[in-house]
N, CA, C and O atoms as a GROMACS GRO file, in nm:
protein
  420
    1MET      N    1  14.879  15.951   4.205
    1MET     CA    2  14.743  15.976   4.165
    1MET      C    3  14.653  15.857   4.198
    1MET      O    4  14.541  15.874   4.247
    2LEU      N    5  14.704  15.738   4.172
    2LEU     CA    6  14.627  15.617   4.201
    2LEU      C    7  14.608  15.600   4.352
    2LEU      O    8  14.504  15.552   4.397
    3ASN      N    9  14.710  15.639   4.429
    3ASN     CA   10  14.699  15.628   4.574
    3ASN      C   11  14.590  15.720   4.629
    3ASN      O   12  14.517  15.681   4.720
    4ILE      N   13  14.578  15.838   4.575
    4ILE     CA   14  14.475  15.932   4.619
    4ILE      C   15  14.337  15.879   4.583
    4ILE      O   16  14.244  15.889   4.663
    5LEU      N   17  14.322  15.823   4.464
    5LEU     CA   18  14.194  15.766   4.422
    5LEU      C   19  14.152  15.650   4.512
    5LEU      O   20  14.036  15.640   4.552
    6VAL      N   21  14.245  15.563   4.546
    6VAL     CA   22  14.215  15.450   4.635
    6VAL      C   23  14.178  15.501   4.774
    6VAL      O   24  14.085  15.449   4.835
    7PHE      N   25  14.249  15.601   4.824
    7PHE     CA   26  14.219  15.658   4.954
    7PHE      C   27  14.079  15.718   4.957
    7PHE      O   28  14.005  15.698   5.053
    8VAL      N   29  14.041  15.792   4.852
    8VAL     CA   30  13.908  15.853   4.845
    8VAL      C   31  13.801  15.745   4.836
    8VAL      O   32  13.697  15.756   4.902
    9LEU      N   33  13.823  15.640   4.757
    9LEU     CA   34  13.724  15.533   4.746
    9LEU      C   35  13.706  15.459   4.878
    9LEU      O   36  13.593  15.423   4.914
   10ILE      N   37  13.814  15.436   4.950
   10ILE     CA   38  13.803  15.370   5.080
   10ILE      C   39  13.727  15.459   5.179
   10ILE      O   40  13.643  15.409   5.255
   11ALA      N   41  13.755  15.588   5.178
   11ALA     CA   42  13.686  15.681   5.268
   11ALA      C   43  13.536  15.686   5.237
   11ALA      O   44  13.454  15.682   5.328
   12VAL      N   45  13.501  15.694   5.108
   12VAL     CA   46  13.360  15.697   5.069
   12VAL      C   47  13.291  15.566   5.108
   12VAL      O   48  13.178  15.568   5.155
   13THR      N   49  13.359  15.454   5.088
   13THR     CA   50  13.302  15.324   5.124
   13THR      C   51  13.275  15.314   5.274
   13THR      O   52  13.171  15.264   5.315
   14LEU      N   53  13.368  15.362   5.355
   14LEU     CA   54  13.349  15.358   5.500
   14LEU      C   55  13.233  15.448   5.544
   14LEU      O   56  13.158  15.411   5.634
   15VAL      N   57  13.220  15.564   5.482
   15VAL     CA   58  13.109  15.654   5.516
   15VAL      C   59  12.976  15.590   5.479
   15VAL      O   60  12.882  15.593   5.558
   16LEU      N   61  12.967  15.532   5.360
   16LEU     CA   62  12.843  15.468   5.318
   16LEU      C   63  12.810  15.347   5.406
   16LEU      O   64  12.694  15.323   5.438
   17LEU      N   65  12.911  15.271   5.444
   17LEU     CA   66  12.890  15.157   5.532
   17LEU      C   67  12.841  15.201   5.669
   17LEU      O   68  12.754  15.136   5.727
   18SER      N   69  12.895  15.310   5.722
   18SER     CA   70  12.850  15.358   5.853
   18SER      C   71  12.706  15.409   5.846
   18SER      O   72  12.630  15.391   5.941
   19ILE      N   73  12.668  15.472   5.736
   19ILE     CA   74  12.529  15.517   5.718
   19ILE      C   75  12.436  15.397   5.712
   19ILE      O   76  12.328  15.400   5.771
   20PHE      N   77  12.476  15.292   5.642
   20PHE     CA   78  12.395  15.172   5.630
   20PHE      C   79  12.377  15.104   5.766
   20PHE      O   80  12.266  15.064   5.801
   21VAL      N   81  12.485  15.090   5.842
   21VAL     CA   82  12.477  15.025   5.974
   21VAL      C   83  12.393  15.109   6.069
   21VAL      O   84  12.316  15.054   6.148
   22ASP      N   85  12.406  15.241   6.064
   22ASP     CA   86  12.326  15.329   6.147
   22ASP      C   87  12.178  15.313   6.115
   22ASP      O   88  12.094  15.311   6.205
   23GLY      N   89  12.144  15.301   5.988
   23GLY     CA   90  12.006  15.278   5.948
   23GLY      C   91  11.952  15.145   5.997
   23GLY      O   92  11.837  15.137   6.039
   24LEU      N   93  12.034  15.041   5.993
   24LEU     CA   94  11.992  14.911   6.044
   24LEU      C   95  11.966  14.914   6.194
   24LEU      O   96  11.869  14.856   6.242
   25ILE      N   97  12.052  14.982   6.267
   25ILE     CA   98  12.034  14.993   6.412
   25ILE      C   99  11.907  15.070   6.444
   25ILE      O  100  11.832  15.032   6.534
   26GLU      N  101  11.882  15.177   6.372
   26GLU     CA  102  11.761  15.257   6.393
   26GLU      C  103  11.636  15.175   6.360
   26GLU      O  104  11.536  15.183   6.432
   27LEU      N  105  11.640  15.098   6.253
   27LEU     CA  106  11.526  15.014   6.215
   27LEU      C  107  11.500  14.907   6.321
   27LEU      O  108  11.384  14.880   6.354
   28ASN      N  109  11.604  14.847   6.374
   28ASN     CA  110  11.588  14.746   6.479
   28ASN      C  111  11.528  14.807   6.605
   28ASN      O  112  11.441  14.747   6.668
   29ARG      N  113  11.573  14.926   6.641
   29ARG     CA  114  11.518  14.994   6.759
   29ARG      C  115  11.371  15.027   6.740
   29ARG      O  116  11.291  15.014   6.832
   30GLN      N  117  11.335  15.071   6.619
   30GLN     CA  118  11.196  15.104   6.590
   30GLN      C  119  11.108  14.979   6.595
   30GLN      O  120  10.995  14.986   6.645
   31GLU      N  121  11.157  14.867   6.545
   31GLU     CA  122  11.080  14.742   6.551
   31GLU      C  123  11.059  14.697   6.695
   31GLU      O  124  10.952  14.647   6.729
   32GLN      N  125  11.158  14.714   6.780
   32GLN     CA  126  11.145  14.677   6.921
   32GLN      C  127  11.040  14.764   6.990
   32GLN      O  128  10.962  14.714   7.071
   33GLU      N  129  11.037  14.894   6.960
   33GLU     CA  130  10.936  14.982   7.017
   33GLU      C  131  10.798  14.949   6.966
   33GLU      O  132  10.701  14.956   7.042
   34ASP      N  133  10.786  14.912   6.839
   34ASP     CA  134  10.656  14.874   6.784
   34ASP      C  135  10.603  14.747   6.848
   34ASP      O  136  10.482  14.734   6.868
   35LYS      N  137  10.691  14.654   6.882
   35LYS     CA  138  10.647  14.532   6.951
   35LYS      C  139  10.590  14.565   7.088
   35LYS      O  140  10.493  14.503   7.132
   36LYS      N  141  10.650  14.662   7.157
   36LYS     CA  142  10.601  14.699   7.290
   36LYS      C  143  10.466  14.769   7.282
   36LYS      O  144  10.385  14.756   7.373
   37GLN      N  145  10.442  14.844   7.175
   37GLN     CA  146  10.319  14.920   7.161
   37GLN      C  147  10.205  14.840   7.100
   37GLN      O  148  10.092  14.888   7.095
   38PHE      N  149  10.235  14.719   7.055
   38PHE     CA  150  10.135  14.637   6.988
   38PHE      C  151  10.033  14.588   7.090
   38PHE      O  152  10.069  14.528   7.191
   39VAL      N  153   9.905  14.613   7.064
   39VAL     CA  154   9.798  14.572   7.154
   39VAL      C  155   9.718  14.463   7.084
   39VAL      O  156   9.671  14.481   6.971
   40ARG      N  157   9.703  14.351   7.152
   40ARG     CA  158   9.627  14.241   7.094
   40ARG      C  159   9.486  14.243   7.150
   40ARG      O  160   9.463  14.287   7.263
   41ASP      N  161   9.392  14.196   7.072
   41ASP     CA  162   9.253  14.189   7.114
   41ASP      C  163   9.218  14.047   7.154
   41ASP      O  164   9.293  13.953   7.128
   42GLY      N  165   9.104  14.033   7.218
   42GLY     CA  166   9.051  13.901   7.249
   42GLY      C  167   9.124  13.835   7.365
   42GLY      O  168   9.169  13.901   7.459
   43LEU      N  169   9.132  13.704   7.356
   43LEU     CA  170   9.190  13.624   7.463
   43LEU      C  171   9.338  13.653   7.483
   43LEU      O  172   9.386  13.656   7.596
   44GLU      N  173   9.411  13.676   7.373
   44GLU     CA  174   9.553  13.709   7.385
   44GLU      C  175   9.573  13.843   7.454
   44GLU      O  176   9.666  13.859   7.533
   45GLY      N  177   9.486  13.940   7.425
   45GLY     CA  178   9.493  14.070   7.491
   45GLY      C  179   9.464  14.060   7.640
   45GLY      O  180   9.526  14.129   7.721
   46TYR      N  181   9.368  13.974   7.675
   46TYR     CA  182   9.339  13.952   7.817
   46TYR      C  183   9.460  13.895   7.890
   46TYR      O  184   9.493  13.936   8.001
   47MET      N  185   9.527  13.799   7.825
   47MET     CA  186   9.646  13.740   7.888
   47MET      C  187   9.758  13.842   7.900
   47MET      O  188   9.832  13.842   7.999
   48ASP      N  189   9.773  13.931   7.800
   48ASP     CA  190   9.874  14.037   7.809
   48ASP      C  191   9.846  14.131   7.925
   48ASP      O  192   9.937  14.170   7.998
   49GLN      N  193   9.718  14.166   7.944
   49GLN     CA  194   9.682  14.257   8.052
   49GLN      C  195   9.695  14.191   8.188
   49GLN      O  196   9.737  14.255   8.285
   50THR      N  197   9.660  14.063   8.197
   50THR     CA  198   9.661  13.994   8.325
   50THR      C  199   9.801  13.954   8.369
   50THR      O  200   9.840  13.979   8.483
   51PHE      N  201   9.876  13.891   8.281
   51PHE     CA  202  10.005  13.835   8.317
   51PHE      C  203  10.123  13.921   8.274
   51PHE      O  204  10.234  13.901   8.323
   52GLY      N  205  10.102  14.015   8.186
   52GLY     CA  206  10.211  14.097   8.134
   52GLY      C  207  10.251  14.050   7.995
   52GLY      O  208  10.242  13.932   7.964
   53ILE      N  209  10.294  14.143   7.913
   53ILE     CA  210  10.328  14.112   7.774
   53ILE      C  211  10.454  14.028   7.771
   53ILE      O  212  10.560  14.070   7.819
   54GLY      N  213  10.443  13.910   7.714
   54GLY     CA  214  10.558  13.824   7.695
   54GLY      C  215  10.604  13.748   7.818
   54GLY      O  216  10.703  13.676   7.811
   55ARG      N  217  10.534  13.761   7.931
   55ARG     CA  218  10.577  13.689   8.052
   55ARG      C  219  10.525  13.547   8.055
   55ARG      O  220  10.588  13.461   8.117
   56PHE      N  221  10.414  13.520   7.990
   56PHE     CA  222  10.354  13.387   7.996
   56PHE      C  223  10.395  13.305   7.874
   56PHE      O  224  10.432  13.360   7.770
   57LYS      N  225  10.389  13.176   7.889
   57LYS     CA  226  10.416  13.083   7.779
   57LYS      C  227  10.293  12.997   7.759
   57LYS      O  228  10.241  12.940   7.856
   58VAL      N  229  10.245  12.986   7.636
   58VAL     CA  230  10.130  12.901   7.607
   58VAL      C  231  10.180  12.758   7.596
   58VAL      O  232  10.262  12.725   7.510
   59PHE      N  233  10.128  12.672   7.685
   59PHE     CA  234  10.169  12.532   7.685
   59PHE      C  235  10.083  12.451   7.589
   59PHE      O  236  10.135  12.369   7.513
   60LYS      N  237   9.952  12.474   7.593
   60LYS     CA  238   9.863  12.395   7.510
   60LYS      C  239   9.738  12.476   7.477
   60LYS      O  240   9.691  12.554   7.560
   61THR      N  241   9.686  12.456   7.357
   61THR     CA  242   9.560  12.516   7.315
   61THR      C  243   9.455  12.407   7.315
   61THR      O  244   9.474  12.302   7.252
   62LEU      N  245   9.345  12.431   7.384
   62LEU     CA  246   9.240  12.330   7.398
   62LEU      C  247   9.110  12.382   7.339
   62LEU      O  248   9.084  12.502   7.339
   63LEU      N  249   9.028  12.291   7.289
   63LEU     CA  250   8.892  12.322   7.246
   63LEU      C  251   8.797  12.250   7.340
   63LEU      O  252   8.808  12.129   7.358
   64ASP      N  253   8.702  12.325   7.399
   64ASP     CA  254   8.606  12.258   7.486
   64ASP      C  255   8.489  12.206   7.405
   64ASP      O  256   8.488  12.217   7.282
   65SER      N  257   8.389  12.150   7.473
   65SER     CA  258   8.277  12.087   7.403
   65SER      C  259   8.190  12.187   7.329
   65SER      O  260   8.119  12.149   7.236
   66GLU      N  261   8.194  12.314   7.368
   66GLU     CA  262   8.114  12.417   7.302
   66GLU      C  263   8.189  12.484   7.187
   66GLU      O  264   8.134  12.572   7.121
   67GLY      N  265   8.312  12.444   7.163
   67GLY     CA  266   8.391  12.500   7.054
   67GLY      C  267   8.471  12.623   7.091
   67GLY      O  268   8.528  12.689   7.004
   68ASN      N  269   8.477  12.654   7.220
   68ASN     CA  270   8.554  12.770   7.265
   68ASN      C  271   8.701  12.731   7.282
   68ASN      O  272   8.733  12.616   7.313
   69ILE      N  273   8.787  12.827   7.261
   69ILE     CA  274   8.931  12.803   7.275
   69ILE      C  275   8.972  12.831   7.419
   69ILE      O  276   8.935  12.932   7.478
   70ARG      N  277   9.049  12.739   7.474
   70ARG     CA  278   9.107  12.754   7.607
   70ARG      C  279   9.258  12.739   7.594
   70ARG      O  280   9.307  12.658   7.515
   71TYR      N  281   9.330  12.817   7.671
   71TYR     CA  282   9.476  12.808   7.671
   71TYR      C  283   9.523  12.760   7.808
   71TYR      O  284   9.474  12.805   7.911
   72LEU      N  285   9.616  12.668   7.807
   72LEU     CA  286   9.686  12.628   7.928
   72LEU      C  287   9.821  12.698   7.924
   72LEU      O  288   9.906  12.665   7.842
   73VAL      N  289   9.839  12.795   8.014
   73VAL     CA  290   9.960  12.878   8.012
   73VAL      C  291  10.035  12.862   8.144
   73VAL      O  292   9.977  12.822   8.245
   74TYR      N  293  10.163  12.894   8.141
   74TYR     CA  294  10.242  12.894   8.264
   74TYR      C  295  10.330  13.017   8.268
   74TYR      O  296  10.371  13.072   8.166
   75LEU      N  297  10.357  13.058   8.391
   75LEU     CA  298  10.445  13.171   8.418
   75LEU      C  299  10.569  13.119   8.488
   75LEU      O  300  10.559  13.070   8.600
   76PRO      N  301  10.685  13.128   8.426
   76PRO     CA  302  10.806  13.088   8.498
   76PRO      C  303  10.846  13.197   8.597
   76PRO      O  304  10.844  13.316   8.566
   77LYS      N  305  10.881  13.155   8.716
   77LYS     CA  306  10.927  13.249   8.819
   77LYS      C  307  11.070  13.210   8.856
   77LYS      O  308  11.094  13.100   8.906
   78TYR      N  309  11.162  13.300   8.831
   78TYR     CA  310  11.303  13.271   8.853
   78TYR      C  311  11.350  13.334   8.983
   78TYR      O  312  11.321  13.450   9.012
   79GLU      N  313  11.423  13.256   9.061
   79GLU     CA  314  11.490  13.308   9.179
   79GLU      C  315  11.639  13.288   9.160
   79GLU      O  316  11.683  13.200   9.085
   80TRP      N  317  11.715  13.368   9.229
   80TRP     CA  318  11.858  13.369   9.210
   80TRP      C  319  11.918  13.234   9.248
   80TRP      O  320  11.898  13.188   9.361
   81LEU      N  321  11.990  13.171   9.156
   81LEU     CA  322  12.060  13.043   9.175
   81LEU      C  323  11.967  12.928   9.214
   81LEU      O  324  12.010  12.835   9.282
   82LYS      N  325  11.842  12.934   9.172
   82LYS     CA  326  11.748  12.825   9.197
   82LYS      C  327  11.681  12.788   9.066
   82LYS      O  328  11.676  12.867   8.972
   83ALA      N  329  11.629  12.667   9.061
   83ALA     CA  330  11.554  12.623   8.944
   83ALA      C  331  11.422  12.702   8.938
   83ALA      O  332  11.367  12.736   9.042
   84PRO      N  333  11.373  12.732   8.819
   84PRO     CA  334  11.250  12.810   8.810
   84PRO      C  335  11.129  12.730   8.860
   84PRO      O  336  11.122  12.608   8.845
   85THR      N  337  11.036  12.802   8.920
   85THR     CA  338  10.908  12.744   8.958
   85THR      C  339  10.804  12.795   8.860
   85THR      O  340  10.817  12.906   8.809
   86TYR      N  341  10.703  12.716   8.836
   86TYR     CA  342  10.603  12.750   8.735
   86TYR      C  343  10.466  12.762   8.799
   86TYR      O  344  10.429  12.681   8.884
   87HIS      N  345  10.392  12.863   8.759
   87HIS     CA  346  10.254  12.883   8.800
   87HIS      C  347  10.167  12.857   8.678
   87HIS      O  348  10.183  12.922   8.574
   88TRP      N  349  10.074  12.762   8.690
   88TRP     CA  350   9.992  12.720   8.576
   88TRP      C  351   9.854  12.783   8.585
   88TRP      O  352   9.797  12.796   8.693
   89TYR      N  353   9.801  12.824   8.468
   89TYR     CA  354   9.669  12.885   8.460
   89TYR      C  355   9.596  12.831   8.337
   89TYR      O  356   9.657  12.799   8.235
   90GLU      N  357   9.464  12.822   8.350
   90GLU     CA  358   9.379  12.794   8.235
   90GLU      C  359   9.303  12.922   8.204
   90GLU      O  360   9.233  12.975   8.291
   91VAL      N  361   9.316  12.972   8.083
   91VAL     CA  362   9.253  13.097   8.043
   91VAL      C  363   9.144  13.063   7.942
   91VAL      O  364   9.169  12.991   7.845
   92TYR      N  365   9.023  13.117   7.965
   92TYR     CA  366   8.910  13.083   7.878
   92TYR      C  367   8.814  13.200   7.870
   92TYR      O  368   8.824  13.296   7.947
   93GLU      N  369   8.721  13.191   7.776
   93GLU     CA  370   8.620  13.294   7.757
   93GLU      C  371   8.491  13.250   7.824
   93GLU      O  372   8.445  13.138   7.801
   94ALA      N  373   8.432  13.336   7.906
   94ALA     CA  374   8.305  13.309   7.971
   94ALA      C  375   8.201  13.405   7.914
   94ALA      O  376   8.233  13.488   7.828
   95HIS      N  377   8.078  13.394   7.962
   95HIS     CA  378   7.972  13.482   7.913
   95HIS      C  379   7.994  13.627   7.953
   95HIS      O  380   7.953  13.719   7.882
   96THR      N  381   8.060  13.649   8.066
   96THR     CA  382   8.081  13.785   8.116
   96THR      C  383   8.218  13.840   8.081
   96THR      O  384   8.255  13.948   8.128
   97GLY      N  385   8.293  13.771   8.000
   97GLY     CA  386   8.426  13.818   7.962
   97GLY      C  387   8.525  13.702   7.968
   97GLY      O  388   8.488  13.586   7.950
   98TYR      N  389   8.648  13.735   7.992
   98TYR     CA  390   8.753  13.634   7.998
   98TYR      C  391   8.788  13.604   8.143
   98TYR      O  392   8.783  13.692   8.229
   99ARG      N  393   8.823  13.480   8.169
   99ARG     CA  394   8.857  13.437   8.304
   99ARG      C  395   8.981  13.349   8.302
   99ARG      O  396   9.021  13.298   8.197
  100HIS      N  397   9.041  13.333   8.419
  100HIS     CA  398   9.153  13.240   8.432
  100HIS      C  399   9.143  13.170   8.567
  100HIS      O  400   9.102  13.229   8.667
  101ASN      N  401   9.183  13.044   8.569
  101ASN     CA  402   9.186  12.963   8.690
  101ASN      C  403   9.329  12.920   8.715
  101ASN      O  404   9.400  12.880   8.622
  102ALA      N  405   9.371  12.928   8.840
  102ALA     CA  406   9.505  12.883   8.876
  102ALA      C  407   9.500  12.735   8.909
  102ALA      O  408   9.403  12.687   8.969
  103TYR      N  409   9.604  12.662   8.870
  103TYR     CA  410   9.614  12.520   8.901
  103TYR      C  411   9.722  12.500   9.006
  103TYR      O  412   9.828  12.561   9.001
  104GLU      N  413   9.692  12.412   9.100
  104GLU     CA  414   9.789  12.373   9.202
  104GLU      C  415   9.839  12.234   9.168
  104GLU      O  416   9.765  12.150   9.118
  105ARG      N  417   9.966  12.211   9.196
  105ARG     CA  418  10.019  12.076   9.172
  105ARG      C  419   9.998  11.989   9.292
  105ARG      O  420  10.036  11.872   9.291
   0.00000   0.00000   0.00000
């Protein structure tokens, strides 16, 4: 009798554990999809549209003399079995919208 009770408890525990893990996996997948659908406004949104979501890295945030925010960003470019090369840009807000300038080394 005790063996049957232990067997049933183990079976119920495994079923509940599998339901819990399945829920965690589904929640993680939903969070990943929500990150892809997230649209940012302003300067960050311009950088997402121009360079691609998550492709750029913000190196430095600058304030100019007028109090506007400027970002110094870089895009790593990877080639097979080579060190990455970086493309540098300054992204800022102008009167007609947002702009970016490429920097050469």
